[in-house]
C-alpha positions as CSV (number, residue, x, y, z in Angstrom):
1,M,11.0,4.1,-24.4
2,K,9.2,6.3,-21.8
3,K,9.6,10.0,-22.3
4,P,9.1,12.7,-19.7
5,Q,6.1,15.0,-20.1
6,G,8.3,18.1,-20.4
7,G,6.3,21.3,-20.4
8,K,2.9,19.6,-20.8
9,E,0.3,20.1,-18.1
10,R,0.5,17.4,-15.5
11,V,-2.3,14.9,-16.1
12,T,-3.2,15.1,-12.3
13,E,-3.8,18.8,-12.6
14,A,-6.0,18.7,-15.7
15,S,-9.7,19.9,-15.7
16,N,-12.2,17.1,-16.1
17,P,-14.8,18.0,-18.8
18,E,-17.4,15.8,-17.1
19,T,-17.4,17.8,-13.9
20,Q,-16.9,21.4,-15.0
21,D,-20.5,22.3,-13.9
22,L,-20.1,20.6,-10.5
23,D,-20.8,23.7,-8.5
24,R,-24.2,24.1,-10.2
25,L,-25.5,20.6,-9.5
26,P,-27.9,19.3,-6.8
27,T,-26.5,17.0,-4.1
28,R,-27.4,13.7,-5.7
29,E,-25.9,14.6,-9.1
30,V,-22.7,15.7,-7.4
31,L,-22.5,12.3,-5.7
32,K,-23.3,10.5,-8.9
33,R,-20.6,12.3,-10.8
34,I,-18.0,11.4,-8.1
35,I,-19.1,7.7,-8.0
36,D,-19.2,7.4,-11.8
37,E,-15.6,8.7,-12.0
38,D,-14.5,6.3,-9.2
39,R,-15.9,3.3,-11.1
40,S,-13.2,3.7,-13.7
41,V,-10.4,3.2,-11.3
42,A,-10.6,-0.6,-11.2
43,D,-10.2,-0.7,-15.0
44,A,-7.0,1.5,-14.7
45,L,-5.5,-1.2,-12.4
46,I,-6.5,-4.1,-14.7
47,A,-4.7,-2.2,-17.5
48,V,-1.4,-2.4,-15.6
49,L,-1.9,-5.9,-14.0
50,P,1.5,-7.1,-15.4
51,E,3.3,-4.3,-13.7
52,I,1.4,-4.9,-10.4
53,E,2.3,-8.6,-10.7
54,A,6.0,-7.7,-11.2
55,A,6.0,-5.5,-8.1
56,A,4.3,-8.2,-6.1
57,E,7.0,-10.7,-7.0
58,I,9.7,-8.2,-6.0
59,L,8.1,-7.5,-2.7
60,Y,7.5,-11.3,-2.0
61,D,11.1,-12.0,-2.8
62,T,12.3,-9.1,-0.6
63,L,10.3,-10.3,2.5
64,A,11.0,-14.0,1.8
65,S,14.7,-13.4,1.8
66,G,14.7,-11.4,5.0
67,G,14.5,-7.9,3.6
68,R,12.1,-5.1,4.4
69,W,9.4,-3.2,2.4
70,F,9.2,0.6,2.8
71,N,6.2,2.6,1.6
72,L,7.4,6.2,0.9
73,G,5.1,9.1,0.3
74,A,3.8,12.6,1.2
75,G,0.3,13.9,1.9
76,T,-2.5,11.5,0.8
77,S,-0.1,9.1,-0.8
78,G,2.0,8.9,2.3
79,R,-1.0,8.4,4.6
80,L,-2.3,5.6,2.4
81,G,1.2,4.0,2.4
82,L,1.3,4.2,6.2
83,L,-2.3,2.9,6.6
84,D,-1.6,-0.2,4.5
85,A,1.7,-0.9,6.3
86,A,0.1,-0.5,9.7
87,E,-2.6,-3.0,8.8
88,I,-0.3,-5.9,7.8
89,H,1.0,-6.8,11.3
90,P,-2.4,-7.3,12.9
91,T,-4.0,-8.9,9.9
92,F,-1.3,-11.3,8.9
93,G,1.0,-11.6,12.0
94,I,4.2,-10.5,10.3
95,A,6.5,-8.4,12.5
96,P,5.8,-4.7,12.1
97,E,9.4,-3.8,11.2
98,R,9.2,-5.9,8.1
99,V,6.8,-3.6,6.4
100,Q,7.2,0.1,7.2
101,A,6.1,3.5,6.0
102,V,8.0,6.8,5.7
103,L,5.7,9.8,5.6
104,A,6.8,13.3,4.8
105,G,6.4,15.4,8.0
106,G,6.4,12.3,10.2
107,N,3.5,11.3,12.4
108,A,2.2,14.9,12.7
109,A,1.3,14.7,9.0
110,L,-1.3,12.0,9.8
111,E,-3.7,14.6,11.2
112,R,-2.9,17.8,9.2
113,A,-0.7,18.9,6.4
114,V,2.9,19.7,7.3
115,E,3.7,22.6,5.0
116,G,6.8,22.1,2.9
117,A,7.5,18.6,4.0
118,E,7.0,17.1,0.6
119,D,9.4,19.5,-1.0
120,D,12.4,18.4,1.1
121,L,14.5,16.4,-1.4
122,Q,16.8,15.0,1.3
123,A,14.3,14.3,4.1
124,A,13.4,10.8,3.0
125,A,17.0,9.8,2.5
126,R,17.8,10.9,6.1
127,E,14.9,8.9,7.4
128,L,15.7,5.8,5.4
129,E,19.3,6.0,6.5
130,S,18.2,6.2,10.2
131,R,16.3,3.0,9.7
132,G,19.3,1.2,8.2
133,L,18.0,0.8,4.6
134,S,20.2,-1.7,2.8
135,D,20.4,-3.5,-0.6
136,R,18.2,-6.3,0.8
137,D,15.2,-3.9,1.1
138,T,12.7,-2.5,-1.4
139,V,11.4,1.0,-1.4
140,L,7.9,1.7,-2.9
141,G,7.6,5.4,-3.8
142,I,4.0,6.6,-4.0
143,S,3.2,9.9,-5.7
144,A,0.1,10.6,-7.9
145,S,1.8,13.3,-9.8
146,G,5.2,11.5,-9.9
147,H,6.9,14.8,-9.1
148,T,7.1,14.8,-5.3
149,P,10.6,15.8,-4.3
150,F,10.4,13.8,-1.0
151,V,9.6,10.6,-2.8
152,L,12.1,11.2,-5.6
153,G,14.9,11.9,-3.1
154,G,14.1,8.7,-1.2
155,V,14.0,6.6,-4.4
156,E,17.4,8.0,-5.6
157,Y,18.9,7.2,-2.1
158,A,17.6,3.6,-2.3
159,K,19.0,3.2,-5.8
160,R,22.5,4.3,-4.6
161,L,22.4,1.7,-1.9
162,G,21.4,-1.0,-4.4
163,A,17.9,-1.5,-2.9
164,R,15.1,-2.3,-5.3
165,T,12.7,0.4,-6.2
166,I,9.0,0.5,-7.2
167,G,7.0,3.5,-8.2
168,L,3.2,4.0,-7.9
169,T,1.9,7.0,-9.8
170,C,-0.9,8.2,-12.0
171,A,1.4,10.1,-14.4
172,P,3.1,8.3,-17.3
173,G,6.5,9.7,-18.2
174,S,6.8,11.5,-14.8
175,P,10.1,11.6,-12.9
176,L,9.0,8.8,-10.6
177,D,7.9,6.6,-13.5
178,L,11.3,7.1,-15.1
179,A,13.4,6.8,-11.9
180,V,12.3,3.4,-10.5
181,G,13.2,-0.1,-11.5
182,T,9.6,-1.2,-11.7
183,S,6.8,1.3,-12.3
184,I,3.0,1.0,-11.8
185,V,1.2,3.8,-13.6
186,T,-2.6,3.8,-12.9
187,V,-3.9,6.3,-15.5
188,V,-7.2,7.4,-13.9
189,G,-7.5,10.7,-15.8
190,P,-8.4,14.1,-14.5
191,E,-9.9,14.3,-11.0
192,V,-13.5,15.3,-10.3
193,I,-12.0,18.4,-8.7
194,A,-8.9,19.4,-10.7
195,G,-5.7,18.5,-8.9
196,S,-7.5,16.8,-5.9
197,T,-5.6,13.5,-6.2
198,R,-7.0,12.3,-2.8
199,M,-9.9,11.2,-5.1
200,K,-9.3,8.9,-8.0
201,G,-5.6,9.0,-7.6
202,G,-5.8,8.1,-3.9
203,L,-8.4,5.4,-4.6
204,S,-6.1,3.8,-7.2
205,Q,-3.2,3.9,-4.7
206,K,-5.3,2.3,-1.9
207,M,-6.5,-0.4,-4.3
208,T,-3.0,-1.1,-5.6
209,L,-1.5,-1.2,-2.1
210,H,-4.0,-3.6,-0.6
211,A,-3.8,-5.8,-3.7
212,L,0.0,-5.9,-3.4
213,S,0.1,-6.5,0.4
214,T,-2.6,-9.1,0.4
215,T,-1.1,-11.0,-2.5
216,V,2.4,-10.9,-0.9
217,M,1.0,-12.2,2.4
218,V,-0.8,-15.0,0.6
219,R,2.4,-16.0,-1.2
220,L,4.2,-16.0,2.2
221,G,1.8,-18.5,3.6
222,R,0.0,-16.1,6.0
223,V,-3.4,-17.3,4.6
224,Q,-4.9,-20.7,4.3
225,G,-7.6,-20.9,1.7
226,N,-9.1,-17.4,2.2
227,L,-8.7,-17.4,6.0
228,M,-6.1,-15.2,7.7
229,T,-4.2,-17.8,9.7
230,G,-1.4,-15.4,10.4
231,V,-3.7,-13.3,12.6
232,R,-3.0,-13.0,16.4
233,A,-5.8,-12.8,18.9
234,V,-4.8,-9.5,20.5
235,N,-8.3,-8.1,21.1
236,A,-11.9,-9.4,21.5
237,K,-12.8,-9.0,17.8
238,L,-9.6,-10.8,16.7
239,R,-10.0,-13.5,19.3
240,K,-13.5,-14.3,18.0
241,R,-12.3,-14.4,14.5
242,S,-9.3,-16.6,15.5
243,L,-11.6,-19.1,17.1
244,H,-13.8,-19.3,14.0
245,I,-10.8,-19.9,11.8
246,I,-9.5,-22.6,14.1
247,M,-12.9,-24.4,14.2
248,E,-13.3,-24.2,10.4
249,I,-9.9,-25.5,9.5
250,A,-9.4,-28.0,12.3
251,G,-13.0,-29.2,12.4
252,C,-13.1,-28.8,16.2
253,D,-15.6,-27.4,18.6
254,S,-15.4,-24.0,20.4
255,S,-14.0,-25.4,23.6
256,E,-11.2,-27.3,21.9
257,A,-10.4,-24.1,19.8
258,E,-10.4,-22.0,23.0
259,A,-7.9,-24.3,24.7
260,A,-5.7,-24.5,21.6
261,L,-5.6,-20.7,21.2
262,E,-4.8,-20.2,24.9
263,E,-2.0,-22.7,24.7
264,A,-0.6,-21.0,21.6
265,A,-0.6,-17.6,23.3
266,G,-3.1,-16.2,20.7
267,S,-1.3,-17.5,17.6
268,V,-3.7,-19.2,15.2
269,E,-0.9,-20.8,13.2
270,V,0.6,-22.4,16.4
271,A,-2.8,-23.5,17.6
272,L,-3.6,-25.2,14.2
273,R,-0.2,-26.9,14.2
274,N,-0.6,-28.2,17.7
275,L,-4.1,-29.5,16.9
276,K,-2.8,-31.2,13.7
277,D,0.1,-32.8,15.6
278,R,-2.3,-34.3,18.2
279,N,-4.5,-35.8,15.6
């Protein structure tokens, strides 16, 4: 059984013995120490692969059954949650309301810290309520320390409604680890700069989030082979990518791909289906 850390120093605040002389090192050695520490993050994710798999299955089931996925966080954690949610629609073509992010302090917190926002225990619940959170949805709370009141309050609100909850933290036995139905704890150890969880903590969150979202989109059929067939040609770059995908899968030339994409109003999936039906 997991036990809370109690009065122990939070693992995310500990001093890293490998970098205690950081301020006395030349530039290249500072860079090397940072990169050496970052290299350990992938191993931390592999160590909790079963938990990441369990979370992916929950999120797949949520979206496949018509529910929504909410990333919930403050500071770096919240920004990373918002970044991953924002990328899913243009990359995979799923409607933007299906995967959302709730960031402490709102959009203003994207550019600069909103002081005190992460300490508001009720703010996330109010925002989730305004978005109509229900028992069909899943809330993924993100907090490196596992102690962020904004995240904990949102998770508790989700649980009261019967929504499924997932936690992503770097701190075993933390309140977030103990509160959620499914917990992913990436133990990355002390940061290069003590307490700066935008570093290894943030990297582990970014890697976990994009592993989860990509896997879920693959399971939902938004990818064929390793090609993003859910993409929509909404700008020049994506149009070029879309044409290459159509030509590779359908085995057609560029003019035929252009015509099919135009007819499908920029949808690669529709263009491929129409080409298949004709042949």
